[in-house]
C-alpha positions as CSV (number, residue, x, y, z in Angstrom):
1,M,-133.0,167.9,-51.4
2,R,-135.0,167.8,-48.2
3,L,-133.8,168.2,-44.6
4,F,-134.6,165.5,-42.1
5,V,-134.3,166.5,-38.5
6,V,-134.4,163.8,-35.8
7,S,-134.6,164.5,-32.0
8,N,-136.0,162.6,-29.1
9,R,-139.0,164.8,-29.0
10,V,-140.6,166.6,-31.9
11,A,-140.9,170.1,-30.5
12,V,-143.4,171.1,-33.1
13,S,-146.2,168.7,-34.1
14,T,-149.0,171.2,-34.5
15,G,-147.3,174.0,-36.4
16,Q,-147.1,176.2,-33.3
17,S,-143.7,177.5,-32.1
18,A,-142.3,176.1,-28.9
19,P,-139.6,177.7,-26.7
20,G,-136.0,177.1,-27.3
21,G,-133.1,178.0,-29.7
22,M,-133.1,174.5,-31.0
23,T,-136.7,174.7,-32.0
24,V,-136.4,178.1,-33.6
25,G,-133.2,177.3,-35.5
26,I,-134.5,174.0,-36.8
27,E,-137.9,175.3,-37.8
28,G,-136.3,178.0,-39.9
29,A,-134.0,175.6,-41.6
30,L,-136.9,173.2,-42.3
31,R,-139.0,175.9,-43.8
32,A,-136.1,177.1,-46.0
33,H,-135.3,173.6,-47.4
34,G,-138.6,171.8,-47.0
35,G,-138.3,168.7,-44.8
36,V,-139.4,166.4,-42.1
37,W,-139.0,166.5,-38.3
38,V,-139.1,163.0,-36.7
39,G,-139.2,162.2,-33.0
40,W,-141.0,160.5,-30.2
41,S,-144.7,161.5,-29.7
42,G,-144.5,161.4,-25.9
43,K,-146.8,158.4,-25.9
44,A,-146.4,154.7,-25.4
45,S,-147.9,152.3,-27.9
46,T,-150.8,150.3,-26.4
47,D,-149.9,147.0,-28.0
48,G,-146.1,147.1,-27.8
49,S,-145.7,147.9,-31.5
50,V,-144.5,151.1,-33.2
51,S,-147.0,153.5,-34.8
52,S,-146.4,156.8,-36.4
53,R,-148.4,159.7,-37.6
54,C,-147.6,162.7,-39.8
55,V,-148.9,166.2,-39.6
56,A,-148.1,168.6,-42.4
57,H,-147.7,172.4,-42.1
58,G,-146.6,174.2,-45.2
59,N,-143.6,172.4,-46.6
60,V,-142.7,170.7,-43.3
61,D,-143.9,167.3,-42.1
62,Y,-143.9,166.5,-38.4
63,V,-143.6,162.8,-37.8
64,T,-144.2,161.4,-34.3
65,L,-143.7,157.8,-33.2
66,D,-145.4,156.0,-30.3
67,L,-142.8,153.6,-28.9
68,P,-143.1,150.3,-27.0
69,P,-143.0,151.1,-23.3
70,E,-140.7,148.4,-22.2
71,K,-138.0,149.4,-24.7
72,F,-138.6,153.1,-24.2
73,Q,-137.9,152.8,-20.5
74,G,-134.4,151.3,-21.0
75,Y,-133.7,153.7,-23.8
76,Y,-134.7,157.0,-22.1
77,A,-134.8,156.5,-18.4
78,G,-132.1,153.9,-18.6
79,F,-129.1,154.3,-20.8
80,A,-129.7,157.9,-22.1
81,N,-130.4,159.5,-18.7
82,Q,-128.7,157.2,-16.2
83,V,-125.5,156.7,-18.2
84,L,-124.9,159.3,-20.9
85,W,-126.5,162.3,-19.2
86,P,-124.6,161.9,-15.9
87,L,-121.3,161.2,-17.8
88,C,-121.8,164.3,-20.0
89,H,-122.2,166.4,-16.8
90,G,-119.3,165.0,-14.8
91,R,-121.4,162.8,-12.5
92,R,-119.9,159.4,-13.0
93,D,-121.0,158.6,-9.5
94,L,-124.7,158.5,-10.7
95,V,-124.1,156.2,-13.6
96,A,-126.3,153.1,-13.5
97,Y,-125.3,150.9,-16.5
98,S,-127.0,147.7,-17.6
99,S,-126.6,145.7,-20.8
100,G,-130.4,145.5,-21.0
101,D,-130.8,149.3,-21.1
102,F,-128.1,149.5,-23.7
103,E,-129.9,146.9,-25.9
104,S,-133.1,149.0,-25.5
105,Y,-131.1,152.1,-26.5
106,L,-129.9,150.5,-29.7
107,H,-133.4,149.0,-30.4
108,V,-135.2,152.3,-30.2
109,N,-132.6,154.0,-32.4
110,G,-133.2,151.2,-34.8
111,L,-137.0,152.0,-34.8
112,F,-136.2,155.6,-35.6
113,A,-133.9,154.4,-38.4
114,D,-136.7,152.2,-39.8
115,E,-139.1,155.1,-39.9
116,L,-136.5,157.3,-41.7
117,V,-135.7,154.7,-44.3
118,R,-139.3,154.6,-45.4
119,R,-139.3,158.3,-46.0
120,L,-135.8,159.3,-47.2
121,G,-134.8,160.2,-50.7
122,P,-131.3,159.8,-52.2
123,D,-130.4,163.4,-51.9
124,D,-131.8,164.2,-48.5
125,L,-129.8,165.6,-45.6
126,I,-130.2,164.2,-42.1
127,W,-129.5,166.2,-39.0
128,I,-129.6,164.2,-35.7
129,H,-129.8,165.8,-32.3
130,D,-128.4,165.0,-28.9
131,Y,-127.2,162.1,-26.7
132,H,-130.4,160.1,-27.1
133,L,-129.7,159.3,-30.7
134,V,-125.9,158.7,-30.9
135,P,-126.3,155.3,-32.7
136,L,-128.8,156.4,-35.3
137,A,-126.3,157.1,-38.1
138,R,-124.7,153.7,-37.7
139,A,-128.2,152.1,-37.7
140,L,-129.0,154.0,-40.9
141,R,-125.7,153.0,-42.6
142,A,-126.5,149.4,-41.7
143,R,-129.8,149.8,-43.6
144,G,-128.0,151.1,-46.7
145,V,-128.5,154.9,-46.3
146,G,-125.7,156.8,-48.0
147,S,-127.0,160.3,-47.3
148,R,-125.0,162.9,-45.5
149,I,-125.7,162.6,-41.8
150,G,-124.8,165.3,-39.2
151,F,-125.0,165.1,-35.4
152,F,-125.2,168.0,-32.9
153,L,-124.5,167.4,-29.2
154,H,-126.4,169.8,-27.1
155,T,-124.8,168.7,-23.8
156,P,-121.1,168.8,-23.0
157,F,-119.0,166.0,-24.3
158,A,-118.1,163.5,-21.6
159,D,-114.7,163.1,-20.1
160,P,-112.9,160.6,-22.3
161,D,-111.7,158.7,-19.2
162,D,-115.2,158.3,-18.0
163,L,-116.4,157.0,-21.4
164,F,-113.6,154.5,-21.5
165,D,-114.9,153.0,-18.3
166,L,-118.1,151.9,-20.0
167,P,-118.2,148.4,-21.3
168,V,-119.7,149.7,-24.6
169,H,-117.2,152.6,-25.2
170,G,-116.1,151.0,-28.5
171,A,-119.7,150.9,-29.8
172,I,-120.1,154.5,-28.9
173,A,-117.0,155.5,-30.7
174,E,-118.0,153.6,-33.8
175,S,-121.4,155.2,-33.7
176,L,-119.9,158.7,-33.6
177,E,-117.6,157.8,-36.5
178,A,-120.6,156.9,-38.7
179,Y,-121.5,160.6,-39.1
180,D,-120.2,162.9,-41.8
181,L,-120.2,165.9,-39.5
182,L,-120.4,166.3,-35.7
183,G,-121.1,169.6,-34.0
184,F,-120.3,170.7,-30.5
185,Q,-121.0,173.7,-28.3
186,T,-117.5,174.6,-27.3
187,R,-113.8,174.1,-28.2
188,G,-113.4,172.1,-25.0
189,D,-116.1,169.7,-26.1
190,L,-114.5,169.4,-29.5
191,E,-111.1,168.6,-28.0
192,S,-112.7,166.0,-25.6
193,F,-114.3,164.3,-28.6
194,R,-111.1,164.2,-30.6
195,T,-109.2,162.8,-27.6
196,F,-111.9,160.1,-27.1
197,I,-111.9,159.1,-30.8
198,S,-108.1,159.1,-31.1
199,R,-107.7,156.9,-28.0
200,S,-110.4,154.6,-29.2
201,R,-108.9,154.1,-32.6
202,A,-105.6,153.4,-31.0
203,S,-106.9,150.8,-28.6
204,R,-109.8,149.3,-30.5
205,R,-109.8,145.7,-31.2
206,L,-109.1,144.6,-34.7
207,G,-112.5,143.1,-34.9
208,S,-114.0,146.6,-35.2
209,V,-111.5,148.8,-37.0
210,H,-112.5,151.8,-39.2
211,L,-110.8,152.1,-42.5
212,T,-111.3,155.9,-42.9
213,S,-110.2,159.0,-41.2
214,P,-112.3,160.4,-38.4
215,P,-115.4,162.4,-39.4
216,R,-115.3,166.1,-39.6
217,A,-116.1,167.9,-36.4
218,D,-116.4,171.6,-35.4
219,V,-117.8,174.0,-33.0
220,F,-121.3,175.4,-33.6
221,P,-122.5,177.3,-30.5
222,I,-126.3,177.3,-30.4
223,G,-128.1,180.6,-30.3
224,I,-131.6,182.0,-29.6
225,E,-133.9,184.0,-31.7
226,T,-132.6,187.2,-30.2
227,A,-134.8,189.8,-31.8
228,E,-137.9,187.8,-31.1
229,F,-137.1,187.3,-27.5
230,E,-136.2,191.0,-27.0
231,S,-139.5,192.0,-28.5
232,T,-141.4,189.5,-26.3
233,A,-139.7,190.8,-23.2
234,R,-140.4,194.4,-24.1
235,A,-144.1,193.9,-24.8
236,A,-145.1,191.1,-22.5
237,Q,-146.7,191.2,-19.1
238,I,-146.1,188.6,-16.4
239,V,-149.3,186.6,-16.9
240,D,-148.3,183.6,-14.8
241,T,-150.2,184.2,-11.6
242,R,-147.5,182.9,-9.2
243,L,-144.7,184.8,-10.8
244,S,-146.9,187.9,-11.2
245,A,-147.7,187.9,-7.5
246,I,-144.1,187.7,-6.5
247,F,-143.1,190.7,-8.7
248,D,-146.1,192.7,-7.6
249,R,-144.9,192.3,-4.0
250,L,-141.4,193.3,-4.9
251,G,-142.3,196.8,-5.8
252,S,-139.5,199.3,-6.6
253,G,-137.5,198.9,-3.4
254,I,-136.4,195.3,-3.7
255,A,-134.1,194.0,-6.5
256,A,-135.0,190.7,-8.1
257,I,-132.3,188.1,-8.7
258,I,-133.8,185.6,-11.1
259,S,-132.8,182.0,-12.0
260,A,-134.6,179.6,-14.4
261,D,-133.4,176.0,-14.6
262,R,-134.9,172.6,-15.1
263,L,-134.6,170.9,-11.7
264,D,-131.5,168.8,-12.4
265,Y,-128.4,167.8,-10.4
266,S,-126.3,169.5,-13.0
267,K,-127.9,172.9,-12.2
268,A,-126.5,173.3,-8.7
269,I,-129.7,174.8,-7.3
270,P,-129.2,173.7,-3.7
271,E,-125.7,175.2,-3.9
272,K,-127.2,178.4,-5.3
273,F,-129.5,178.7,-2.3
274,R,-126.6,178.2,0.1
275,A,-124.5,180.7,-1.8
276,F,-127.3,183.3,-1.6
277,G,-127.6,182.6,2.1
278,A,-123.9,183.2,2.5
279,F,-124.3,186.5,0.6
280,L,-127.0,187.7,3.1
281,E,-124.9,186.7,6.1
282,L,-121.8,188.5,4.8
283,H,-123.7,191.5,3.6
284,P,-126.7,191.9,6.0
285,E,-127.4,195.4,4.5
286,Y,-129.0,193.6,1.6
287,E,-131.3,191.5,3.8
288,E,-134.3,193.7,3.0
289,R,-133.2,194.8,-0.5
290,V,-133.1,191.6,-2.6
291,C,-135.2,188.6,-3.4
292,L,-134.0,185.4,-5.2
293,V,-136.7,184.0,-7.6
294,Q,-135.9,180.5,-8.7
295,V,-138.0,178.8,-11.4
296,A,-137.2,175.1,-11.5
297,P,-139.7,172.8,-13.1
298,I,-139.4,169.2,-12.0
299,G,-138.9,166.4,-14.5
300,R,-137.6,162.9,-14.9
301,S,-139.0,162.1,-11.5
302,E,-138.9,158.3,-12.3
303,I,-135.1,158.4,-12.1
304,P,-133.9,158.1,-8.5
305,A,-131.2,160.8,-8.8
306,Y,-133.8,163.4,-9.8
307,A,-136.1,162.5,-6.9
308,L,-133.1,162.9,-4.5
309,E,-132.1,166.3,-6.1
310,A,-135.7,167.5,-5.7
311,A,-135.5,166.7,-2.0
312,R,-132.1,168.4,-1.7
313,T,-133.4,171.5,-3.4
314,R,-136.5,171.8,-1.2
315,S,-134.4,171.3,1.9
316,A,-131.9,174.0,0.9
317,Y,-134.8,176.3,0.1
318,R,-136.5,175.8,3.5
319,D,-133.1,176.3,5.3
320,L,-132.6,179.6,3.5
321,R,-136.0,180.9,4.3
322,A,-135.8,179.8,7.9
323,A,-132.4,181.5,8.4
324,H,-133.5,184.8,6.8
325,Q,-137.1,185.5,7.7
326,R,-138.7,188.8,7.0
327,A,-142.2,190.2,7.6
328,E,-143.8,190.4,4.2
329,L,-141.9,189.1,1.2
330,P,-139.6,186.0,1.7
331,V,-135.9,186.4,0.8
332,A,-136.4,183.6,-1.8
333,E,-139.2,182.1,-3.9
334,L,-139.2,178.6,-5.5
335,L,-141.5,177.7,-8.4
336,T,-141.4,174.0,-9.4
337,E,-143.9,174.2,-12.2
338,S,-143.1,175.5,-15.7
339,V,-143.7,179.2,-16.6
340,D,-144.9,180.4,-20.0
341,R,-142.3,182.0,-22.2
342,P,-143.7,185.5,-22.3
343,S,-144.0,185.7,-18.5
344,L,-140.4,184.5,-18.1
345,A,-139.1,187.0,-20.7
346,A,-140.9,189.9,-18.8
347,A,-139.6,188.7,-15.5
348,F,-136.0,188.6,-16.9
349,R,-136.5,192.2,-18.0
350,R,-137.6,193.3,-14.5
351,S,-134.7,191.5,-12.7
352,R,-131.5,193.3,-11.7
353,V,-129.5,190.2,-11.8
354,G,-129.7,187.0,-13.8
355,L,-128.1,184.2,-11.7
356,V,-127.0,181.2,-14.0
357,T,-124.7,178.9,-12.0
358,P,-124.9,175.2,-13.1
359,F,-122.0,172.9,-12.4
360,R,-121.9,172.1,-16.1
361,D,-124.0,172.9,-19.1
362,G,-123.6,172.5,-22.8
363,M,-124.6,176.1,-23.6
364,N,-127.4,177.4,-21.3
365,L,-129.7,179.4,-23.4
366,V,-131.3,181.0,-20.3
367,A,-128.2,183.1,-20.0
368,K,-128.6,184.4,-23.6
369,E,-132.3,185.0,-23.1
370,Y,-131.7,187.0,-19.9
371,V,-129.3,189.3,-21.9
372,A,-131.8,189.6,-24.8
373,A,-134.6,190.5,-22.5
374,Q,-132.8,193.5,-21.0
375,D,-133.7,197.2,-21.4
376,A,-130.7,198.7,-23.3
377,D,-131.0,201.9,-21.2
378,D,-131.1,200.1,-17.8
379,P,-129.8,196.6,-18.3
380,G,-129.3,194.0,-15.6
381,V,-126.2,192.0,-14.8
382,L,-125.5,188.4,-15.8
383,V,-123.7,186.3,-13.2
384,L,-122.7,183.1,-15.1
385,S,-121.0,179.9,-14.2
386,S,-117.6,179.4,-15.9
387,F,-118.6,175.8,-16.7
388,T,-121.3,176.7,-19.3
389,G,-120.9,176.9,-23.0
390,A,-122.3,180.4,-22.8
391,A,-119.3,181.6,-20.8
392,E,-117.1,181.0,-23.8
393,E,-119.1,183.6,-25.8
394,L,-120.3,186.0,-23.0
395,S,-117.1,186.3,-20.9
396,G,-116.7,189.9,-22.1
397,G,-119.8,191.1,-20.3
398,A,-120.9,188.5,-17.7
399,L,-119.5,188.1,-14.2
400,L,-118.0,184.6,-14.3
401,V,-118.1,182.4,-11.1
402,D,-117.3,179.0,-9.9
403,P,-120.6,177.5,-8.6
404,R,-118.7,175.1,-6.3
405,E,-117.2,178.0,-4.4
406,A,-119.9,180.0,-2.5
407,L,-117.6,183.0,-2.0
408,S,-117.1,183.3,-5.7
409,V,-120.9,183.7,-6.1
410,V,-121.1,186.0,-3.1
411,R,-118.5,188.4,-4.6
412,A,-120.2,188.5,-8.0
413,L,-123.6,189.2,-6.5
414,R,-122.3,192.1,-4.5
415,Q,-120.5,193.4,-7.6
416,A,-123.6,193.0,-9.7
417,L,-125.9,194.8,-7.2
418,E,-123.5,197.7,-6.8
419,M,-122.5,198.1,-10.4
420,G,-123.1,201.5,-11.9
421,I,-125.2,202.2,-15.0
422,E,-122.3,202.9,-17.4
423,E,-120.6,199.7,-16.6
424,R,-123.8,197.7,-16.9
425,R,-124.5,199.2,-20.3
426,A,-121.0,198.5,-21.5
427,R,-121.1,194.9,-20.3
428,W,-124.5,194.3,-21.8
429,S,-123.5,195.9,-25.1
430,K,-120.7,193.4,-25.5
431,M,-123.0,190.4,-24.8
432,I,-125.9,191.5,-27.0
433,S,-123.7,192.0,-30.0
434,V,-122.5,188.4,-29.7
435,I,-126.0,186.9,-29.3
436,C,-127.4,189.0,-32.2
437,R,-124.6,187.8,-34.5
438,N,-124.7,184.1,-33.3
439,D,-128.4,183.7,-33.2
440,A,-130.5,180.5,-33.8
441,A,-130.7,181.1,-37.6
442,A,-127.0,181.5,-37.9
443,W,-126.4,178.3,-35.8
444,A,-128.7,176.2,-38.0
445,G,-127.5,177.7,-41.2
446,N,-123.8,177.3,-40.4
447,F,-124.3,173.6,-39.5
448,I,-126.4,172.8,-42.6
449,E,-124.0,174.5,-45.0
450,S,-121.1,172.6,-43.5
451,L,-123.0,169.3,-43.7
452,R,-123.8,170.0,-47.4
453,G,-120.1,170.6,-48.1
454,R,-117.7,168.1,-49.6
455,R,-117.4,164.8,-47.7
456,E,-114.0,163.4,-47.2
457,A,-113.1,160.5,-49.4
458,P,-113.0,157.6,-49.4
459,H,-116.6,157.3,-48.1
460,L,-116.2,154.0,-46.3
461,R,-118.0,153.2,-43.1
462,S,-117.3,150.9,-40.1
463,T,-116.7,147.3,-41.1
464,S,-115.6,144.2,-39.3
465,I,-112.0,143.4,-40.0
466,A,-112.2,139.8,-38.7
467,P,-112.2,137.3,-41.6
468,S,-115.6,135.8,-42.3
469,R,-115.9,132.2,-41.3
470,D,-117.8,131.5,-44.5
471,A,-115.5,133.2,-46.9
472,P,-112.9,131.0,-48.6
473,R,-109.2,131.6,-47.9
474,A,-106.8,132.7,-50.6
475,R,-103.1,133.1,-51.1
476,L,-103.3,136.9,-51.5
477,D,-106.0,139.0,-49.9
478,F,-105.0,142.7,-50.4
479,R,-102.8,144.4,-53.0
480,A,-101.7,148.0,-52.6
481,V,-100.7,149.7,-55.9
482,R,-98.9,153.0,-56.0
483,T,-100.7,155.5,-58.2
484,A,-98.8,158.6,-57.3
485,Q,-95.8,159.7,-55.2
486,S,-97.8,159.4,-51.9
487,S,-101.1,157.8,-53.1
488,W,-102.0,154.1,-52.9
489,E,-104.9,152.2,-54.4
490,V,-105.9,149.4,-52.1
491,Q,-107.4,146.4,-53.9
492,A,-109.4,143.6,-52.4
493,V,-108.2,140.5,-54.3
494,S,-109.7,137.5,-52.5
495,D,-113.3,136.7,-51.8
496,R,-112.8,137.2,-48.1
497,A,-111.1,140.5,-48.7
498,R,-114.0,141.6,-50.8
499,H,-116.4,140.4,-48.1
500,L,-114.5,142.6,-45.6
501,V,-114.5,145.9,-47.5
502,V,-117.7,145.5,-49.7
503,G,-119.8,143.9,-47.0
504,R,-120.5,140.7,-49.0
505,A,-118.6,138.0,-50.7
506,A,-118.0,138.7,-54.4
507,P,-116.8,135.6,-56.3
508,G,-114.3,136.0,-59.1
509,D,-110.6,136.4,-59.7
510,G,-110.4,140.1,-60.5
511,A,-109.2,142.7,-58.0
512,R,-111.8,145.3,-56.7
513,T,-110.6,148.7,-55.6
514,A,-111.4,149.2,-51.9
515,F,-110.1,152.7,-51.4
516,V,-107.3,155.2,-52.1
517,T,-105.2,156.5,-49.3
518,N,-101.8,158.1,-48.6
519,N,-98.5,156.5,-47.3
520,A,-99.6,156.8,-43.6
521,G,-103.0,155.4,-44.3
522,V,-101.8,152.4,-46.3
523,N,-99.2,151.6,-43.6
524,E,-101.9,151.7,-40.8
525,F,-104.3,149.5,-42.9
526,L,-101.8,146.9,-43.9
527,L,-100.4,146.6,-40.4
528,R,-103.9,145.9,-39.0
529,V,-105.0,143.4,-41.7
530,R,-101.7,141.5,-41.5
531,S,-102.2,141.2,-37.7
532,A,-105.6,139.8,-38.4
533,G,-104.2,137.1,-40.6
534,Y,-104.7,138.6,-44.1
535,T,-101.9,138.4,-46.7
536,T,-100.8,141.5,-48.6
537,E,-98.5,142.8,-51.3
538,L,-97.4,146.3,-52.3
539,L,-96.7,147.0,-56.0
540,G,-94.9,150.0,-57.4
541,P,-94.1,150.8,-61.1
542,N,-91.2,148.4,-61.0
543,G,-92.7,145.6,-58.9
544,P,-93.0,144.9,-55.2
545,V,-91.9,147.7,-52.8
546,K,-91.5,148.4,-49.1
547,L,-92.9,151.5,-47.4
């Protein structure tokens, strides 16, 4: 058995580690099992075709695909990041749906599926990551892949009401149901998923009904490589020249409040600047004693909402500095380029407060990295948005805030800056124990072991329930035969019934077993197929029966 990992980008194509809990956890799992990591190369194909290359390091192959630019644009900058991303982060006002983008989204997932089919063996496990690749399992099933396939969503799960407003909500539901196991960051995400699938199954048209129970789903909160990050923070110097200059000017008399986010409308960076300004206005005694350091690399600039957010961020930053001027070191610093991992770890360790206040986040690994970076004898304080996955794990030690309420952040900043050493140690101790226990290796190991576990039977996938126009009609289509007190064997009798459950017409008079189910399952199935125009009969030991 090999493990196949698929993500939008291959984080490791040269054998060198890259930042992030996902990378660390997956690399460890791949090395343990031997396997393949597949993803986009970051490049467009020059002739509009698809090309792939493979780099091997040890027992792991890194496969990257160059994708056709016109399809990639609709897939990535279109449906993935102007429909799914805003929905997953509660910004339905930013959704820009087009049927062309959705077609590109499906097309690119099909290209990933084609590449996988060429490389998969019958016993391989497949682990697919994030919102870019929701339809991939369904594309693989359509190509005959019967392997166990798992999916992990790194973002929050969207509000079911928002998903139902999409014209393609049924296709999204069917795509999710093609997996054997789905993993989510929090219990809330899991419940949102279950609500969406339950409502979808209840309202879905008969032309696209699933014959099986929903896939297994559970909570697998992602972690970081805690010990490695702590070691890096303890040993590293701030080598990034911009960040180093800031901390050199701080000296010992000014406390650093540090934030590190990708510049994204979900991160609430302008609101953070305004909340910090409110803190200084309400507590002027801190005017000369603190500095907010915000690292916010800019990305996805081709998407209008991101260009607007970058402008909002710069405006709020300028307003903050203009309102609170001081002679030497400004009250806030904004770095819009990426910072190397060791420098960031060292900066976390030197900062009195870690300020992590997104509107919504799947997990937010920066919060965990800030905790891991701290000196156990003199730890800083984590101020954390209640709307992050990390808040579910770190509530025992972090100061939780509502980023939409400036006064909530103001109160937490004052509490953090005035907190005594004993309370800081106690809070940090609670958090570090959690992130040591639930680290990246545990996250990956728990998911893979669950994926390798017994699949629920029957292993039937999505199939059209509308009668085929080409299949001949028959007097009897389905027969349900009672095999135990609450167990029924459903047989496909007619050619069109076989076409439905097997996927092709199978001439002949004999009945072919489609699946085995319980009383409730056979009731639901027969109700649906009768409504679609199929004929049925139920047989018990003594002849026809009624449920």
